[in-house]
C-alpha positions as CSV (number, residue, x, y, z in Angstrom):
1,M,299.9,177.3,115.8
2,A,297.8,178.1,112.9
3,S,295.8,180.9,114.6
4,Q,299.7,182.2,115.2
5,G,301.1,181.7,111.7
6,L,298.0,183.6,110.8
7,G,298.0,186.4,112.8
8,Q,302.1,186.3,112.3
9,S,301.2,187.3,108.7
10,A,299.2,189.9,109.3
11,L,301.4,191.3,111.7
12,E,304.2,192.2,108.9
13,M,303.5,195.5,108.6
14,E,302.8,196.6,111.6
15,A,304.0,199.7,112.9
16,S,303.9,199.1,116.8
17,D,304.7,202.4,118.0
18,Q,302.0,203.8,115.7
19,M,299.7,201.0,117.1
20,R,300.4,201.5,120.6
21,R,299.6,205.2,121.4
22,L,296.5,203.8,118.9
23,G,295.4,201.6,121.2
24,E,296.6,203.7,124.7
25,N,294.1,206.3,123.3
26,A,291.2,204.6,122.8
27,Q,291.5,203.2,126.2
28,E,291.7,206.9,127.5
29,A,289.3,208.1,125.9
30,F,286.7,204.8,126.6
31,A,287.8,205.3,130.2
32,S,287.3,209.2,130.6
33,G,283.6,208.0,128.9
34,N,283.4,209.7,126.0
35,P,284.5,207.6,123.1
36,D,284.5,210.3,120.7
37,T,288.0,211.7,122.5
38,L,289.7,211.4,118.8
39,R,287.1,213.3,117.1
40,Q,287.1,216.1,120.1
41,D,291.0,217.0,121.0
42,G,291.4,218.8,118.2
43,G,295.0,220.4,117.6
44,D,298.1,218.2,116.4
45,M,296.8,215.2,118.6
46,M,294.2,214.6,116.3
47,E,295.1,215.3,113.8
48,G,298.3,213.0,113.5
49,M,296.1,210.4,114.9
50,L,293.8,210.6,112.5
51,K,296.6,209.7,109.7
52,E,298.2,207.6,111.4
53,M,294.7,205.4,111.0
54,E,295.5,206.1,107.7
55,I,297.9,204.6,106.9
56,V,297.4,201.6,108.9
57,R,294.1,201.6,106.8
58,K,295.7,201.8,103.4
59,R,298.3,198.9,104.5
60,V,295.9,196.8,105.5
61,L,293.1,197.3,103.0
62,E,295.9,197.3,100.2
63,K,297.5,194.0,100.6
64,P,294.9,191.2,99.8
65,G,293.7,188.7,102.3
66,V,294.7,190.4,104.9
67,L,291.8,191.9,106.6
68,P,290.2,188.5,106.2
69,Q,293.5,187.4,108.6
70,L,292.9,189.8,110.8
71,V,289.3,189.2,112.2
72,A,289.4,185.5,112.0
73,Q,293.3,186.9,114.7
74,L,290.7,188.8,116.7
75,R,288.1,186.0,116.8
76,M,290.4,182.8,117.6
77,G,294.4,184.5,119.2
78,D,295.6,184.9,122.9
79,V,294.7,188.5,124.0
80,D,298.2,189.7,122.5
81,Q,297.3,188.6,119.4
82,Q,294.0,189.8,119.5
83,S,295.1,193.1,121.1
84,K,297.2,193.3,118.3
85,A,294.6,192.9,115.2
86,A,292.3,194.8,116.9
87,E,294.5,198.6,117.7
88,M,294.7,197.3,113.6
89,L,291.3,196.7,113.7
90,F,289.6,199.8,114.8
91,C,291.8,201.9,112.1
92,V,289.8,200.3,109.5
93,V,287.1,201.0,111.0
94,G,288.1,204.3,112.0
95,Q,285.4,206.8,114.3
96,G,284.5,210.3,114.1
97,P,286.7,212.5,111.0
98,G,288.6,208.7,110.7
99,R,286.0,206.4,109.7
100,D,286.0,205.2,106.4
101,V,282.2,204.2,105.3
102,A,284.2,201.6,102.1
103,A,286.3,200.2,104.6
104,T,283.7,199.6,107.6
105,K,281.6,197.6,104.9
106,Q,284.7,195.1,104.6
107,A,285.2,194.9,107.9
108,L,281.3,193.3,108.2
109,E,282.0,191.5,105.1
110,C,284.6,190.1,106.7
111,G,282.5,189.2,110.2
112,L,284.2,191.5,112.1
113,L,280.7,192.0,114.2
114,Q,280.9,188.3,114.7
115,A,284.7,188.8,115.6
116,I,283.9,191.4,118.0
117,L,281.2,189.3,120.1
118,T,283.3,186.0,120.1
119,G,286.1,188.1,121.7
120,I,284.0,189.6,124.5
121,Q,282.2,186.4,125.1
122,S,285.8,184.5,125.5
123,I,286.5,187.0,128.3
124,T,283.5,187.1,130.0
125,A,283.6,183.6,130.5
126,Q,286.9,184.0,133.1
127,P,286.5,185.5,136.0
128,S,285.5,189.3,136.4
129,S,287.5,189.8,139.6
130,R,291.0,189.5,137.4
131,L,290.0,190.9,134.7
132,R,289.4,194.6,136.3
133,Q,293.0,194.2,137.1
134,D,294.7,193.6,133.7
135,Q,295.6,196.2,132.2
136,D,295.9,194.4,128.8
137,T,292.4,193.3,128.7
138,Q,291.4,196.5,129.6
139,Q,292.7,197.5,126.6
140,L,291.4,194.9,125.0
141,I,288.1,195.2,126.1
142,S,288.0,199.2,125.0
143,L,289.1,198.5,121.4
144,L,286.0,196.3,120.9
145,V,283.9,198.3,122.5
146,A,284.7,200.9,120.7
147,M,284.4,199.3,117.3
148,L,281.1,197.8,117.8
149,S,280.2,201.2,119.5
150,Q,281.6,202.3,115.7
151,L,279.3,199.7,113.7
152,T,276.0,200.0,115.5
153,M,275.8,203.8,116.1
154,E,275.5,204.4,112.1
155,K,271.5,205.5,112.7
156,S,270.3,204.9,108.5
157,D,271.7,200.8,109.0
158,Q,270.3,199.4,111.8
159,A,271.6,196.5,110.8
160,P,274.2,195.2,112.4
161,I,272.6,196.3,116.1
162,H,270.1,193.3,114.8
163,T,272.9,191.0,114.1
164,A,274.4,192.1,117.3
165,V,271.1,191.4,119.0
166,S,270.3,188.4,117.2
167,Q,273.6,186.6,117.8
168,G,273.3,187.5,122.6
169,G,274.6,190.9,122.1
170,V,273.0,192.6,124.5
171,K,273.0,189.8,127.5
172,L,276.8,189.4,126.3
173,L,277.0,193.6,126.9
174,R,275.7,193.0,130.3
175,S,278.0,190.6,131.0
176,L,280.4,192.6,130.3
177,F,279.8,195.2,132.0
178,D,280.8,194.2,135.5
179,V,284.1,193.8,133.6
180,I,285.1,196.7,133.2
181,A,287.3,198.9,135.3
182,S,286.6,201.8,134.4
183,E,283.8,204.2,134.7
184,G,283.7,206.1,131.8
185,G,283.9,202.8,130.1
186,Q,280.6,201.4,131.6
187,Q,279.4,204.2,130.8
188,N,280.1,204.4,127.1
189,L,279.1,200.1,127.5
190,V,275.8,201.5,128.4
191,S,275.1,204.5,126.1
192,M,275.7,201.6,123.6
193,L,272.6,200.1,124.9
194,W,270.4,202.2,124.8
195,H,271.0,203.2,121.4
196,W,269.9,199.6,120.3
197,S,267.1,200.1,122.5
198,T,265.6,202.8,120.0
199,C,265.5,200.4,117.2
200,T,262.6,198.2,117.6
201,E,260.4,197.3,120.7
202,D,261.9,194.1,121.3
203,I,264.9,195.0,121.1
204,R,263.8,197.9,123.8
205,Q,262.6,195.4,125.7
206,Q,265.5,193.2,125.6
207,V,267.6,195.7,126.9
208,M,265.2,196.9,129.3
209,G,265.1,192.7,130.1
210,I,268.7,192.4,131.6
211,G,268.0,195.3,134.5
212,M,269.0,198.6,131.9
213,P,266.9,200.7,135.2
214,E,269.6,199.3,137.8
215,L,272.9,199.8,135.6
216,Q,272.1,203.8,135.0
217,V,271.2,204.2,138.7
218,S,274.1,202.3,139.2
219,L,276.0,204.8,137.3
220,L,275.1,207.8,139.4
221,G,276.6,206.0,142.2
222,L,278.6,207.9,144.9
223,Q,282.2,205.9,143.6
224,H,281.4,207.1,140.9
225,S,283.1,210.9,139.7
226,P,281.4,213.9,140.0
227,V,281.3,214.2,136.2
228,Q,280.4,210.5,135.7
229,R,277.7,211.3,137.1
230,Q,276.3,214.5,135.9
231,T,276.6,212.3,132.4
232,A,274.4,209.8,133.8
233,A,271.8,212.1,134.9
234,D,272.0,213.9,131.6
235,Q,271.5,210.7,130.3
236,L,269.0,209.7,132.1
237,S,266.6,213.1,131.7
238,A,267.3,212.1,127.9
239,Y,266.6,208.3,127.7
240,V,263.0,209.1,129.7
241,S,262.1,212.2,127.7
242,F,263.1,211.5,124.7
243,P,263.2,207.6,124.0
244,T,263.8,207.0,120.0
245,Q,266.3,210.0,120.4
246,Q,264.1,211.5,117.3
247,E,263.6,215.1,117.9
248,D,261.7,215.0,115.1
249,S,258.6,212.2,116.2
250,N,255.7,212.7,118.1
251,Q,256.9,210.1,120.7
252,K,255.9,210.6,124.4
253,P,258.0,210.5,127.3
254,D,258.7,206.8,128.2
255,S,256.9,207.1,132.0
256,R,257.3,203.5,132.5
257,L,261.3,204.1,132.6
258,A,260.8,207.1,134.9
259,A,259.1,205.1,137.3
260,D,261.1,202.0,137.3
261,L,264.3,204.5,138.0
262,V,262.8,206.1,140.6
263,H,262.4,202.4,141.7
264,A,266.1,201.6,141.1
265,G,266.5,204.0,143.5
266,A,267.8,207.3,141.8
267,P,266.2,210.0,143.8
268,M,268.1,209.5,146.7
269,Q,271.7,209.6,144.1
270,L,270.6,212.5,142.7
271,I,269.6,214.4,145.4
272,E,272.9,213.6,147.4
273,M,274.0,215.4,143.5
274,L,272.7,218.5,144.6
275,S,274.6,219.3,147.0
276,S,276.6,222.8,147.4
277,R,280.2,220.5,147.4
278,Y,279.6,219.6,143.5
279,H,279.9,221.9,140.4
280,D,277.2,224.1,139.6
281,Q,276.5,221.7,135.9
282,V,276.2,218.6,138.1
283,R,274.3,219.7,140.1
284,C,271.7,221.5,137.5
285,S,272.2,218.1,135.7
286,A,270.8,216.4,138.6
287,A,267.3,218.8,139.4
288,Q,266.7,218.4,136.0
289,A,266.6,214.6,136.4
290,I,264.7,214.6,139.2
291,C,262.1,217.2,137.2
292,T,262.2,214.4,134.4
293,L,261.7,212.1,136.4
294,A,258.8,213.2,138.7
295,T,256.8,215.3,135.5
296,F,256.6,212.0,133.7
297,S,256.2,209.7,136.5
298,P,253.8,211.0,139.0
299,K,253.3,208.7,141.3
300,S,256.5,208.5,141.7
301,K,256.5,212.4,143.3
302,M,256.1,211.5,147.0
303,N,259.3,208.5,146.6
304,I,261.3,211.9,145.3
305,I,259.8,213.8,148.5
306,A,260.5,210.7,150.5
307,A,264.0,210.7,149.4
308,G,264.3,213.9,151.1
309,A,264.3,216.5,148.5
310,Y,262.5,220.0,150.5
311,H,266.1,221.4,152.2
312,P,268.3,220.4,149.5
313,V,265.9,222.3,146.7
314,V,265.6,225.0,149.3
315,A,269.1,224.6,149.5
316,M,269.5,225.9,145.7
317,L,267.6,228.9,146.7
318,Q,269.8,230.8,149.0
319,R,271.2,234.2,148.0
320,S,274.0,232.5,148.0
321,E,274.0,230.5,144.4
322,S,274.4,231.2,140.7
323,P,272.0,232.3,138.7
324,A,272.1,228.8,137.5
325,V,271.4,227.0,140.3
326,K,268.6,228.9,141.7
327,E,266.6,228.5,138.6
328,A,267.1,225.3,138.4
329,G,265.8,225.1,142.6
330,C,263.1,227.3,140.9
331,H,262.3,224.9,138.7
332,L,262.2,221.8,141.6
333,T,260.0,223.4,143.4
334,V,257.0,223.6,140.8
335,T,257.9,220.8,139.9
336,L,257.6,219.0,143.2
337,A,255.0,221.4,145.1
338,T,252.3,221.3,141.4
339,G,249.9,217.6,140.6
340,D,250.2,216.2,137.4
341,P,250.8,218.4,134.3
342,G,248.8,216.6,132.0
343,A,245.6,217.0,134.1
344,G,244.8,220.8,132.5
345,P,245.4,224.1,134.7
346,I,248.7,223.9,137.6
347,F,247.2,222.6,140.9
348,T,249.7,222.8,143.7
349,Q,249.5,220.3,145.7
350,P,248.9,222.4,149.6
351,E,251.0,220.0,151.7
352,A,254.4,220.2,149.4
353,A,253.6,224.3,149.5
354,V,253.2,224.3,153.4
355,Q,256.6,222.6,153.7
356,F,258.4,224.6,151.0
357,A,257.0,227.9,153.3
358,A,257.9,225.9,156.6
359,I,261.6,225.5,155.5
360,G,262.4,229.5,153.8
361,A,261.2,228.8,150.1
362,I,259.2,231.6,150.2
363,S,261.6,234.2,151.0
364,A,264.1,232.7,149.1
365,L,262.4,233.2,146.6
366,A,261.4,236.4,147.7
367,D,264.7,237.3,147.4
368,M,265.0,236.6,144.0
369,L,262.7,239.2,143.1
370,R,265.4,241.4,144.2
371,P,267.5,243.5,141.2
372,V,271.3,242.2,141.7
373,N,269.3,239.0,140.1
374,K,269.3,238.4,136.7
375,P,265.5,239.7,135.0
376,S,265.7,235.5,133.7
377,T,266.4,234.3,137.5
378,R,263.4,237.5,138.8
379,I,260.3,236.2,136.2
380,T,261.0,232.5,137.6
381,A,261.0,233.3,140.7
382,I,257.9,235.2,140.2
383,L,256.6,232.2,138.3
384,V,257.0,229.4,141.2
385,L,255.8,232.2,144.2
386,H,252.3,232.4,141.8
387,V,252.4,228.3,142.3
388,M,253.0,228.8,145.7
389,A,250.2,231.3,146.4
390,N,248.1,229.0,144.8
391,A,247.8,226.8,147.5
392,Y,245.3,228.5,149.5
393,E,246.7,227.7,152.5
394,D,247.2,230.2,155.5
395,R,251.0,229.2,156.3
396,V,251.6,230.5,152.5
397,Q,249.5,233.9,153.1
398,K,251.7,234.8,155.8
399,A,254.9,233.6,154.6
400,L,254.1,235.2,151.2
401,V,252.7,239.2,153.5
402,S,255.7,239.4,155.8
403,A,258.4,238.1,152.9
404,Q,257.2,241.3,151.3
405,V,256.4,239.9,147.6
406,V,254.3,242.7,146.4
407,P,256.9,246.1,146.9
408,L,259.4,243.6,145.7
409,F,257.0,243.1,142.8
410,L,256.7,246.8,142.2
411,E,260.1,247.0,142.2
412,L,260.9,244.9,139.2
413,L,257.9,246.1,137.5
414,R,260.4,249.7,137.7
415,D,262.7,248.2,136.2
416,L,262.1,249.2,133.1
417,H,265.6,247.4,131.1
418,F,263.4,244.1,132.2
419,S,261.0,245.4,129.4
420,K,263.3,244.0,127.0
421,Y,263.7,240.8,128.5
422,I,259.8,239.9,127.7
423,D,257.4,239.1,124.4
424,T,254.4,241.7,123.9
425,P,252.1,240.4,126.0
426,S,247.9,239.3,125.4
427,L,246.8,241.4,128.9
428,H,243.7,243.3,129.0
429,C,246.0,246.4,128.8
430,S,245.6,249.6,126.8
431,K,247.1,250.2,123.6
432,S,249.3,252.5,124.9
433,M,250.8,250.2,127.1
434,K,251.7,247.3,124.5
435,G,254.6,247.8,123.0
436,R,255.8,250.5,124.6
437,D,258.1,251.5,127.4
438,L,256.7,248.9,129.6
439,V,256.1,245.5,127.8
440,L,253.7,243.1,129.9
441,A,254.3,239.7,129.7
442,P,252.0,236.3,130.0
443,A,255.6,234.5,131.1
444,G,256.0,236.8,133.3
445,V,253.7,238.8,134.6
446,T,249.9,237.8,133.8
447,P,251.3,235.1,137.2
448,A,253.0,237.7,139.1
449,L,249.6,240.1,139.4
450,G,247.7,236.7,139.5
451,L,249.6,236.9,142.4
452,L,248.8,240.4,143.6
453,D,245.2,239.3,143.2
454,W,245.3,236.1,145.4
455,T,247.6,238.3,148.1
456,S,244.8,241.3,148.5
457,A,241.8,239.9,147.7
458,R,242.7,236.9,150.5
459,C,244.7,237.6,152.7
460,E,241.7,239.3,154.9
461,S,243.9,240.7,157.7
462,S,246.3,242.4,155.3
463,S,243.7,242.6,152.2
464,T,243.3,245.9,153.0
465,V,247.3,247.9,154.0
466,L,248.2,245.7,150.8
467,W,245.3,247.7,148.1
468,Q,246.8,250.6,149.7
469,K,250.3,250.2,148.8
470,L,249.4,249.2,145.3
471,Q,247.7,252.5,144.9
472,A,250.5,254.6,146.6
473,S,253.2,252.3,144.0
474,E,251.2,254.4,141.3
475,S,253.1,258.0,141.5
476,P,256.3,256.1,141.7
477,L,255.6,253.9,138.1
478,G,256.2,257.7,136.9
479,P,254.5,257.6,132.7
480,H,252.8,253.5,133.9
481,G,250.5,254.9,136.1
482,Q,248.1,253.4,133.4
483,L,249.4,250.1,135.3
484,L,247.3,250.8,138.1
485,H,244.1,250.9,136.5
486,H,245.1,247.6,135.0
487,L,245.8,246.0,139.1
488,Q,241.5,247.7,139.7
489,H,240.9,244.7,136.9
490,V,242.8,242.3,138.2
491,K,241.5,242.7,141.8
492,R,238.3,242.7,140.7
493,G,239.5,239.4,139.0
494,R,238.6,240.5,135.4
495,V,241.8,239.4,134.4
496,I,242.3,234.9,135.0
497,S,246.5,234.5,135.8
498,S,247.9,231.7,133.2
499,P,249.3,228.2,134.5
500,I,253.4,228.5,134.8
501,G,254.4,227.1,130.9
């Protein structure tokens, strides 16, 4: 009864319609996987919501004793009372443009953080199967997590994170994960845990100790929507690449996390997302995540290949695919076909190159050299073909010859508009070529010339024919006949091709 009376006093000024809309909006944002919907919706709705939040905030703060009453009700009331208090407290701490730093500080001093954790604890103590079907409880969860995120996501003040962790917040959130019905809500909760993990190594160990790799991989599962799976893939890439989420630091990627994610089953889920059934953005995010795992955990590369990566990757290189998907497929091909990037120059894995060649990768890459493709796509294809050539395998050689890579490359060089997409070279070209009509660059042409060198020098059965084709191409090159002189230097081994980079 005491808590009921306390809550009744605090709710005398409640604007019920406003509160209901705010609560529903918070739940919708939470369920969508975007807790920042209030700051992104734009237009009249956002402006109206922020005004409502400001009105409620002023009403709560201008009357002495109301804020502590609401915090107490959040801690001790039943679900209905907790929800009403949470709706008003959500307005106090705000979010995005609606955030009030001074009001948030007041709420923290009144014990809001502890009240949120107590509320979560009371929820997780109940059977999860029933709670997942309870709309009122799900809305309360939305508000509690939204407020907890707001209180702990401030980069300049990590004290709330330490407080939450010291009071068992990590394990509480892990338990809450199983209660949340919306996949977007689960995504938001995992995002908050990742953020906490960047605070200190001790907190990171606690977060990892609750099975974060497994939680992250669960978000990639087939039961989730493509949009949520894409978000999970992007999140995976980000936290492996930047464990502390500080762009200005000299941090190293978390290779252990990459290995743990592979062990937890991430490759199989991500490879399934490469399918043409999905939108281009989903496929590209999955490709980036696979590249991240393979690059920063080289020992896991074989696990990724064993999960069936070859055919889905080559499918991304086909003519019918968009430029973005083709280029993502190129990066995947290079990543899976090369050794540890930290070992120095690129070392092509012969077995991987042979496997890719056997299922049509080289012919698809050669087709990408044609003028109908974007310049960036054509450059990327040349780089990948160069990696393939470095395998020095007969089966790869034959595939390169049959795909007519040399004439396609020469056709590429004749496209003068292509030059504006490339930087000035650091090649052994004559001064008259540099910075003028045809511009060559290490990023595109040096590997390509290395490819021509390899093809003409090492394909014994066709080296004479290929070199004759190069010589015959002097006339079509018009004013750039000096290119042939450069190619002759290449054939003599005086120019060393650059590794992909």
